[in-house]
C-alpha positions as a Markdown table, in Angstrom:
| # | Residue | x | y | z |
|---|---|---|---|---|
| 1 | Met | 26.7 | 30.8 | 13.6 |
| 2 | Thr | 28.5 | 27.5 | 13.1 |
| 3 | Ala | 28.2 | 25.6 | 16.4 |
| 4 | Phe | 25.5 | 24.9 | 18.9 |
| 5 | Asp | 25.6 | 26.9 | 22.1 |
| 6 | His | 23.2 | 25.2 | 24.6 |
| 7 | Ser | 23.2 | 28.2 | 27.0 |
| 8 | Ser | 22.5 | 31.0 | 24.5 |
| 9 | Lys | 19.2 | 32.6 | 24.0 |
| 10 | His | 18.5 | 32.3 | 20.3 |
| 11 | Ser | 16.8 | 35.0 | 18.2 |
| 12 | Gln | 13.5 | 34.2 | 16.6 |
| 13 | Glu | 14.8 | 35.4 | 13.3 |
| 14 | Val | 16.6 | 32.8 | 11.2 |
| 15 | Pro | 20.1 | 33.9 | 10.1 |
| 16 | Trp | 20.1 | 34.7 | 6.4 |
| 17 | Pro | 23.0 | 32.4 | 5.5 |
| 18 | Val | 21.2 | 29.5 | 7.1 |
| 19 | Phe | 18.0 | 30.3 | 5.4 |
| 20 | His | 19.7 | 30.6 | 2.0 |
| 21 | Ala | 21.3 | 27.2 | 2.6 |
| 22 | Leu | 18.1 | 25.5 | 3.7 |
| 23 | Gln | 15.6 | 27.1 | 1.3 |
| 24 | Pro | 16.3 | 24.9 | -1.7 |
| 25 | Ile | 16.3 | 21.8 | 0.5 |
| 26 | Tyr | 13.0 | 22.7 | 2.1 |
| 27 | Lys | 11.5 | 23.5 | -1.3 |
| 28 | Glu | 12.5 | 20.0 | -2.5 |
| 29 | Leu | 11.0 | 18.4 | 0.6 |
| 30 | Val | 7.7 | 20.3 | 0.1 |
| 31 | Cys | 7.5 | 19.1 | -3.5 |
| 32 | Glu | 8.6 | 15.5 | -2.9 |
| 33 | Phe | 6.2 | 14.8 | -0.1 |
| 34 | Val | 3.4 | 17.2 | -1.3 |
| 35 | Ile | 3.4 | 19.2 | 1.9 |
| 36 | Asp | 0.6 | 21.7 | 2.1 |
| 37 | Val | 2.3 | 25.0 | 3.1 |
| 38 | Pro | 2.3 | 28.4 | 1.4 |
| 39 | Leu | 5.0 | 29.2 | -1.1 |
| 40 | Cys | 8.2 | 30.5 | 0.4 |
| 41 | Pro | 8.1 | 34.3 | 0.5 |
| 42 | Phe | 11.8 | 34.6 | -0.4 |
| 43 | Gly | 13.8 | 33.2 | -3.3 |
| 44 | Pro | 17.1 | 31.3 | -2.7 |
| 45 | Asn | 19.1 | 34.4 | -3.7 |
| 46 | Thr | 17.1 | 37.0 | -1.8 |
| 47 | Pro | 19.6 | 39.3 | 0.0 |
| 48 | Pro | 18.9 | 40.7 | 3.4 |
| 49 | Ser | 16.7 | 43.7 | 2.7 |
| 50 | Gly | 16.9 | 45.3 | 6.0 |
| 51 | Val | 13.1 | 45.4 | 6.3 |
| 52 | Glu | 12.1 | 44.6 | 9.8 |
| 53 | Gly | 10.4 | 41.3 | 10.1 |
| 54 | Asp | 11.9 | 39.6 | 7.0 |
| 55 | Gly | 13.9 | 37.2 | 9.2 |
| 56 | Arg | 10.7 | 36.4 | 11.1 |
| 57 | Glu | 8.9 | 35.6 | 7.9 |
| 58 | Ala | 11.6 | 33.3 | 6.8 |
| 59 | Glu | 11.6 | 31.7 | 10.3 |
| 60 | Lys | 7.8 | 31.3 | 10.0 |
| 61 | Trp | 8.0 | 29.5 | 6.7 |
| 62 | Leu | 10.8 | 27.1 | 7.8 |
| 63 | Lys | 8.7 | 26.4 | 11.0 |
| 64 | Gln | 5.6 | 25.5 | 8.9 |
| 65 | Val | 7.7 | 23.0 | 6.9 |
| 66 | Asp | 9.3 | 21.6 | 10.0 |
| 67 | Asn | 5.9 | 21.0 | 11.6 |
| 68 | Glu | 4.7 | 19.0 | 8.6 |
| 69 | Ile | 7.8 | 17.0 | 7.7 |
| 70 | Gln | 8.2 | 13.8 | 9.6 |
| 71 | Val | 11.6 | 12.3 | 10.6 |
| 72 | His | 11.2 | 9.3 | 8.4 |
| 73 | Gln | 10.6 | 11.6 | 5.4 |
| 74 | Leu | 13.6 | 13.7 | 6.3 |
| 75 | Arg | 15.7 | 10.5 | 6.6 |
| 76 | Gln | 14.4 | 9.1 | 3.3 |
| 77 | Phe | 15.1 | 12.3 | 1.5 |
| 78 | Leu | 18.6 | 13.0 | 2.8 |
| 79 | Gln | 19.7 | 9.4 | 2.2 |
| 80 | Thr | 18.6 | 9.5 | -1.4 |
| 81 | Thr | 19.0 | 13.1 | -2.7 |
| 82 | Pro | 22.2 | 14.2 | -4.4 |
| 83 | Leu | 21.7 | 17.6 | -2.7 |
| 84 | Ala | 22.8 | 16.3 | 0.7 |
| 85 | Asn | 26.4 | 17.2 | 1.7 |
| 86 | Glu | 28.3 | 18.2 | 4.8 |
| 87 | Ser | 27.2 | 21.8 | 4.5 |
| 88 | Val | 23.5 | 21.0 | 4.1 |
| 89 | Leu | 23.6 | 18.6 | 7.1 |
| 90 | Arg | 25.5 | 21.2 | 9.2 |
| 91 | Asn | 23.0 | 24.0 | 8.4 |
| 92 | Leu | 20.1 | 21.7 | 9.1 |
| 93 | Leu | 21.6 | 20.9 | 12.5 |
| 94 | Val | 22.3 | 24.6 | 13.2 |
| 95 | His | 18.7 | 25.4 | 12.4 |
| 96 | His | 17.2 | 22.7 | 14.6 |
| 97 | Leu | 19.6 | 23.1 | 17.5 |
| 98 | Arg | 19.0 | 26.9 | 17.7 |
| 99 | Lys | 15.3 | 26.4 | 18.4 |
| 100 | Pro | 14.6 | 27.8 | 21.9 |
| 101 | Val | 11.9 | 25.1 | 22.5 |
| 102 | Lys | 12.6 | 21.6 | 21.1 |
| 103 | Leu | 9.7 | 19.1 | 20.7 |
| 104 | Pro | 10.2 | 15.3 | 20.7 |
| 105 | Thr | 10.0 | 15.5 | 16.9 |
| 106 | Asp | 12.9 | 18.0 | 16.9 |
| 107 | Arg | 15.0 | 15.6 | 19.1 |
| 108 | Asp | 14.3 | 12.8 | 16.7 |
| 109 | Lys | 15.4 | 14.9 | 13.7 |
| 110 | Ile | 18.5 | 16.2 | 15.5 |
| 111 | Asp | 19.4 | 12.6 | 16.5 |
| 112 | Phe | 19.2 | 11.4 | 12.9 |
| 113 | Leu | 21.0 | 14.5 | 11.5 |
| 114 | Leu | 23.9 | 14.1 | 14.0 |
| 115 | Val | 24.5 | 10.5 | 13.1 |
| 116 | Gln | 24.2 | 11.3 | 9.4 |
| 117 | Tyr | 26.6 | 14.2 | 9.8 |
| 118 | Phe | 29.1 | 12.0 | 11.6 |
| 119 | Ser | 28.7 | 9.2 | 9.1 |
| 120 | Phe | 29.4 | 11.7 | 6.3 |
| 121 | Cys | 32.5 | 13.1 | 8.0 |
| 122 | Ala | 33.9 | 9.9 | 9.5 |
| 123 | Pro | 36.8 | 8.3 | 7.6 |
| 124 | Ser | 35.8 | 5.4 | 5.2 |
| 125 | Gly | 36.5 | 2.0 | 6.6 |
| 126 | Leu | 36.2 | 3.1 | 10.2 |
| 127 | Asp | 35.9 | 0.1 | 12.5 |
| 128 | Glu | 33.5 | 0.0 | 15.4 |
| 129 | Ala | 36.5 | -0.2 | 17.8 |
| 130 | Asp | 37.8 | 3.1 | 16.4 |
| 131 | Val | 34.6 | 5.0 | 17.2 |
| 132 | Asp | 35.6 | 6.4 | 20.6 |
| 133 | Leu | 33.9 | 9.4 | 22.2 |
| 134 | Asp | 36.7 | 11.8 | 21.5 |
| 135 | Ser | 36.8 | 11.0 | 17.8 |
| 136 | Val | 33.1 | 11.5 | 17.6 |
| 137 | Ala | 33.3 | 14.8 | 19.5 |
| 138 | Arg | 36.0 | 16.1 | 17.1 |
| 139 | Ala | 33.9 | 15.3 | 14.1 |
| 140 | Leu | 30.8 | 17.0 | 15.6 |
| 141 | Ala | 32.7 | 20.1 | 16.7 |
| 142 | Pro | 31.4 | 22.3 | 13.8 |
| 143 | Val | 27.9 | 21.8 | 15.1 |
| 144 | Leu | 28.2 | 21.1 | 18.8 |
| 145 | Gly | 31.4 | 23.2 | 19.5 |
| 146 | Gln | 34.7 | 22.1 | 21.0 |
| 147 | Gln | 34.5 | 19.7 | 24.0 |
| 148 | Lys | 37.1 | 18.9 | 26.6 |
| 149 | Ser | 39.3 | 15.8 | 25.9 |
| 150 | Pro | 39.1 | 13.2 | 27.2 |
| 151 | Leu | 35.3 | 13.6 | 27.0 |
| 152 | Gln | 33.5 | 12.9 | 30.3 |
| 153 | Val | 29.9 | 11.7 | 29.9 |
| 154 | Pro | 27.3 | 11.7 | 32.7 |
| 155 | Ala | 26.9 | 8.5 | 34.7 |
| 156 | Trp | 23.3 | 8.2 | 33.5 |
| 157 | Leu | 24.5 | 7.3 | 30.0 |
| 158 | Ala | 26.3 | 4.2 | 31.2 |
| 159 | Pro | 23.5 | 1.8 | 30.0 |
| 160 | Leu | 24.4 | 2.8 | 26.4 |
| 161 | Asp | 27.6 | 0.7 | 26.6 |
| 162 | Val | 25.7 | -2.2 | 28.0 |
| 163 | Val | 23.3 | -2.1 | 25.0 |
| 164 | Cys | 26.2 | -1.8 | 22.5 |
| 165 | Gln | 27.9 | -4.9 | 24.1 |
| 166 | Ser | 24.7 | -6.8 | 23.8 |
| 167 | Ala | 24.3 | -5.9 | 20.1 |
| 168 | Ala | 27.9 | -6.8 | 19.4 |
| 169 | Arg | 27.3 | -10.4 | 20.7 |
| 170 | Cys | 24.5 | -11.0 | 18.2 |
| 171 | Arg | 25.5 | -13.3 | 15.4 |
| 172 | Arg | 22.2 | -13.2 | 13.3 |
| 173 | Leu | 19.7 | -10.5 | 12.6 |
| 174 | Ser | 17.1 | -12.5 | 14.4 |
| 175 | Glu | 19.1 | -12.3 | 17.6 |
| 176 | Leu | 19.4 | -8.5 | 17.3 |
| 177 | Leu | 15.6 | -8.2 | 16.6 |
| 178 | His | 14.5 | -10.5 | 19.4 |
| 179 | Ser | 17.0 | -9.2 | 21.9 |
| 180 | Gly | 15.1 | -5.9 | 22.1 |
| 181 | Thr | 18.3 | -3.9 | 21.6 |
| 182 | Leu | 16.9 | -1.5 | 19.1 |
| 183 | Glu | 13.9 | -0.8 | 21.3 |
| 184 | Gln | 16.1 | -0.3 | 24.4 |
| 185 | Gly | 18.1 | 2.3 | 22.6 |
| 186 | Arg | 15.0 | 4.3 | 21.4 |
| 187 | Lys | 13.4 | 4.1 | 24.8 |
| 188 | Phe | 16.5 | 5.3 | 26.6 |
| 189 | Lys | 16.8 | 8.2 | 24.2 |
| 190 | Thr | 13.1 | 9.2 | 24.7 |
| 191 | Gln | 13.4 | 9.0 | 28.5 |
| 192 | Ser | 16.4 | 11.3 | 28.5 |
| 193 | Gly | 14.2 | 14.4 | 28.1 |
| 194 | Glu | 16.0 | 17.7 | 28.1 |
| 195 | Arg | 19.2 | 15.9 | 29.2 |
| 196 | Tyr | 19.6 | 14.7 | 25.6 |
| 197 | Phe | 20.6 | 18.2 | 24.4 |
| 198 | Asp | 23.7 | 18.4 | 26.5 |
| 199 | Pro | 26.6 | 18.3 | 24.0 |
| 200 | Ala | 28.3 | 15.4 | 25.8 |
| 201 | Ala | 25.1 | 13.4 | 25.8 |
| 202 | Met | 24.4 | 14.0 | 22.1 |
| 203 | Thr | 28.0 | 12.9 | 21.4 |
| 204 | Ala | 27.4 | 9.7 | 23.4 |
| 205 | Phe | 24.1 | 9.0 | 21.6 |
| 206 | Val | 25.8 | 9.5 | 18.2 |
| 207 | Arg | 28.5 | 7.0 | 19.0 |
| 208 | Phe | 25.8 | 4.6 | 20.3 |
| 209 | Ser | 23.6 | 5.0 | 17.2 |
| 210 | Phe | 26.5 | 4.8 | 14.8 |
| 211 | Thr | 27.7 | 1.5 | 16.4 |
| 212 | Ile | 24.3 | 0.0 | 16.5 |
| 213 | Arg | 23.8 | 0.9 | 12.8 |
| 214 | Arg | 27.1 | -0.7 | 11.9 |
| 215 | Val | 26.1 | -3.9 | 13.7 |
| 216 | Phe | 22.7 | -3.9 | 12.0 |
| 217 | Phe | 24.1 | -3.4 | 8.5 |
| 218 | Arg | 26.6 | -6.2 | 9.0 |
| 219 | Leu | 23.9 | -8.7 | 10.2 |
| 220 | Met | 21.5 | -7.6 | 7.6 |
| 221 | His | 24.0 | -8.2 | 4.8 |
| 222 | Asp | 24.9 | -11.5 | 6.3 |
| 223 | Asp | 21.2 | -12.6 | 6.2 |
| 224 | Leu | 20.6 | -11.3 | 2.7 |
| 225 | Asn | 23.7 | -13.1 | 1.5 |
| 226 | Ala | 22.7 | -16.3 | 3.3 |
| 227 | Ile | 19.3 | -16.1 | 1.7 |
| 228 | Gln | 20.7 | -15.6 | -1.8 |
| 229 | Asp | 23.2 | -18.3 | -1.4 |
| 230 | Gly | 20.5 | -20.6 | -0.1 |
| 231 | Leu | 18.2 | -19.8 | -3.1 |
| 232 | Arg | 21.0 | -20.7 | -5.5 |
| 233 | Glu | 21.7 | -24.0 | -3.7 |
| 234 | Leu | 18.0 | -24.8 | -3.8 |
| 235 | Glu | 17.8 | -24.2 | -7.5 |
| 236 | Asn | 20.9 | -26.4 | -8.0 |
| 237 | Arg | 19.0 | -29.1 | -6.3 |
| 238 | Gly | 16.0 | -28.6 | -8.6 |
| 239 | Thr | 13.8 | -26.7 | -6.1 |
| 240 | His | 12.3 | -23.6 | -7.6 |
| 241 | Thr | 9.5 | -22.8 | -5.1 |
| 242 | Ile | 9.5 | -22.8 | -1.3 |
| 243 | Asp | 7.0 | -22.4 | 1.5 |
| 244 | Cys | 7.4 | -18.8 | 2.7 |
| 245 | Arg | 4.1 | -18.4 | 4.6 |
| 246 | Arg | 5.9 | -17.7 | 7.8 |
| 247 | Ala | 7.4 | -14.6 | 6.1 |
| 248 | Gln | 4.0 | -13.6 | 4.7 |
| 249 | Phe | 4.6 | -14.9 | 1.2 |
| 250 | Ser | 2.9 | -17.8 | -0.5 |
| 251 | Ala | 3.2 | -21.5 | 0.1 |
| 252 | Glu | 4.9 | -21.9 | -3.2 |
| 253 | Glu | 7.0 | -18.7 | -3.6 |
| 254 | Pro | 9.3 | -18.7 | -6.7 |
| 255 | Thr | 12.9 | -18.5 | -5.9 |
| 256 | Ser | 13.4 | -16.0 | -8.7 |
| 257 | Arg | 11.0 | -13.6 | -7.1 |
| 258 | Leu | 12.6 | -14.0 | -3.7 |
| 259 | Arg | 15.9 | -12.9 | -5.2 |
| 260 | Met | 14.3 | -9.8 | -6.6 |
| 261 | Ile | 12.8 | -9.0 | -3.2 |
| 262 | Cys | 16.1 | -9.4 | -1.5 |
| 263 | His | 17.7 | -6.9 | -3.9 |
| 264 | Ser | 15.0 | -4.4 | -3.2 |
| 265 | Trp | 15.4 | -4.9 | 0.6 |
| 266 | Lys | 19.1 | -4.1 | 0.3 |
| 267 | Val | 18.1 | -0.7 | -1.0 |
| 268 | Met | 15.3 | -0.2 | 1.5 |
| 269 | Phe | 17.3 | -1.2 | 4.6 |
| 270 | His | 20.2 | 1.0 | 3.6 |
| 271 | Ala | 17.9 | 3.9 | 4.2 |
| 272 | Glu | 16.3 | 2.7 | 7.4 |
| 273 | Tyr | 17.6 | 0.2 | 9.8 |
| 274 | Ser | 14.5 | 0.0 | 12.1 |
| 275 | Ser | 11.9 | -0.8 | 9.4 |
| 276 | Gly | 9.6 | -2.9 | 11.6 |
| 277 | Gln | 7.6 | -5.3 | 9.7 |
| 278 | Pro | 9.9 | -5.7 | 6.7 |
| 279 | Leu | 12.8 | -6.4 | 9.1 |
| 280 | Arg | 10.8 | -9.2 | 10.7 |
| 281 | Met | 9.9 | -10.5 | 7.2 |
| 282 | Leu | 13.6 | -10.7 | 6.3 |
| 283 | Val | 14.4 | -12.7 | 9.5 |
| 284 | Asp | 11.5 | -15.1 | 8.8 |
| 285 | Leu | 12.5 | -15.5 | 5.1 |
| 286 | Arg | 16.0 | -16.6 | 6.1 |
| 287 | Ala | 14.4 | -19.1 | 8.5 |
| 288 | Ala | 12.1 | -20.4 | 5.6 |
| 289 | Val | 15.1 | -20.8 | 3.3 |
| 290 | Asp | 17.1 | -22.6 | 6.0 |
| 291 | Asp | 14.1 | -25.0 | 6.5 |
| 292 | Ala | 13.9 | -25.6 | 2.7 |
| 293 | Leu | 17.6 | -26.3 | 2.5 |
| 294 | Gln | 17.4 | -28.8 | 5.4 |
| 295 | Ala | 14.3 | -30.5 | 3.9 |
| 296 | Ser | 16.0 | -30.9 | 0.4 |
| 297 | Ala | 19.5 | -31.9 | 1.7 |
| 298 | Pro | 20.9 | -34.9 | -0.2 |
| 299 | Gln | 20.9 | -37.9 | 2.0 |
| 300 | Gly | 24.1 | -39.9 | 2.6 |
| 301 | Pro | 24.3 | -43.6 | 1.8 |
| 302 | Leu | 23.6 | -44.7 | 5.4 |
| 303 | Ala | 20.6 | -42.2 | 5.7 |
| 304 | Ala | 19.3 | -43.3 | 2.3 |
| 305 | Arg | 19.4 | -47.1 | 3.3 |
| 306 | Ala | 17.8 | -46.3 | 6.6 |
| 307 | Ala | 15.0 | -44.5 | 4.8 |
| 308 | Thr | 14.3 | -47.3 | 2.4 |
| 309 | Ala | 14.9 | -50.3 | 4.8 |
| 310 | Pro | 11.8 | -51.9 | 6.3 |
| 311 | Ser | 11.3 | -51.1 | 9.9 |
| 312 | Asp | 11.3 | -53.7 | 12.7 |
| 313 | Thr | 7.6 | -53.3 | 13.0 |
| 314 | Gly | 7.1 | -53.9 | 9.3 |
| 315 | Ser | 9.3 | -57.0 | 9.4 |
| 316 | Arg | 7.4 | -58.5 | 12.3 |
| 317 | Thr | 4.1 | -57.8 | 10.6 |
| 318 | Arg | 5.1 | -59.7 | 7.5 |
| 319 | His | 6.3 | -62.7 | 9.6 |
């Protein structure tokens, strides 16, 4: 089994090649997140014994882990472990897509895995303009099967292009956050229900998510670079603390500590581009740095004389 067949009736016994590929990954997941499940009844090199029910036992163990592992844990693990590769991602997708009944949590995992698989297989340096539906469909063929070219997607998916266009117009991360673009995409995906699992729909959602993630990373790096540049400029001006209460830091936050925080955020946001509160803190921190830069800006000669010259009211008072 190498590709998803939406119309087939899947066996309740996991194929042994898929189980052997997933067993070490699931074992690491159980250990890393301290998941309370029984030990796997089979080792990674256990050959098919021919005993009736062995496949069902393997399926049962995988299902127990699936029920406990959350999508954010799967995302964190696969984006940081050296075990992740094209084969692992493909087998994870085969495993989840073959389930006869898919819960919303399965959809979320499949959605993440498809984007991760495409990101892994896509050529480096791929531009947003190059991510057309047919190129995505070709990359996903090992898991979704071959699709007709040019790919025709259902009309109900048209809003995805509108959301992508709205995201592309954003020039700062604050615009992307406050536009509600990320929420619109998640809501549309949730409301799609069973229609999500049509191969053409999954392909369209992968293109959408990949494009939005590219926009997010570009704007996030722009904000982080602007903050770090601003902190250096403030230090050159002799300012070593700034008021960051709007970003939930102190009123006199050291610039050196803020640089360390920005470095840690680069790592964190690389693993998750919808990080909620930390994302809002990043936006607010850039605004705080911008305010500090404006307040400490050196005044030109005319501005300096205007600031020190007596006002008309003061002159009249002295007279």
